[in-house]
C-alpha positions in Angstrom: -15.8 -16.6 -103.2 -19.1 -15.8 -101.5 -20.6 -18.3 -99.1 -23.6 -19.2 -101.4 -21.2 -19.9 -104.3 -19.1 -22.1 -102.0 -22.0 -24.1 -100.7 -23.3 -24.6 -104.3 -19.9 -25.8 -105.3 -19.7 -28.2 -102.3 -23.1 -29.7 -102.6 -22.4 -32.0 -105.6 -19.3 -33.4 -103.8 -21.2 -34.1 -100.6 -24.1 -35.8 -102.5 -21.7 -37.9 -104.5 -20.0 -39.1 -101.3 -23.3 -40.0 -99.7 -24.6 -41.9 -102.7 -21.4 -43.9 -103.1 -21.2 -44.8 -99.5 -24.8 -46.0 -99.5 -24.1 -48.2 -102.5 -21.1 -49.6 -100.6 -23.3 -50.3 -97.6 -25.9 -52.0 -99.8 -23.2 -54.2 -101.2 -22.0 -55.2 -97.8 -25.5 -56.1 -96.7 -26.0 -58.2 -99.9 -22.8 -60.0 -99.3 -23.8 -60.6 -95.7 -27.2 -61.9 -96.7 -25.6 -64.4 -99.1 -23.0 -65.5 -96.6 -25.7 -65.9 -94.0 -27.8 -68.1 -96.3 -24.9 -70.3 -97.2 -23.9 -70.5 -93.5 -27.4 -71.6 -92.5 -27.5 -74.3 -95.2 -24.1 -75.6 -94.1 -25.1 -75.7 -90.4 -28.3 -77.6 -91.3 -26.4 -80.1 -93.4 -23.9 -80.6 -90.6 -26.7 -81.2 -88.1 -28.3 -83.8 -90.4 -24.9 -85.5 -90.9 -24.3 -85.7 -87.2 -27.8 -87.0 -86.4 -27.5 -89.7 -89.0 -24.1 -90.8 -87.7 -25.3 -90.9 -84.1 -28.5 -92.8 -85.1 -26.7 -95.6 -86.9 -26.5 -94.1 -90.3 -28.8 -96.6 -92.1 -29.0 -100.4 -92.4 -25.7 -101.8 -91.2 -26.4 -105.6 -90.8 
C-alpha cells in the first residue's frame, strides 16, 4: 500500500475518533454545568436555613 493510500484510509478513522471524543467532552461539561447549578441552589438553601434557625426562625412566643 502506498503512503498516500494509507493516509487516505486512516483519515476517516482519525476524524471519527476526534468527533466522538469532542461529543463526550461536551456531555461531561453539560453534566458538570447541571451539577454545579444544583449544587449552588442547595448551598443557598442551606445558608438560608441556617440563618433562619440562628435568627430565631420566626415568631415563637
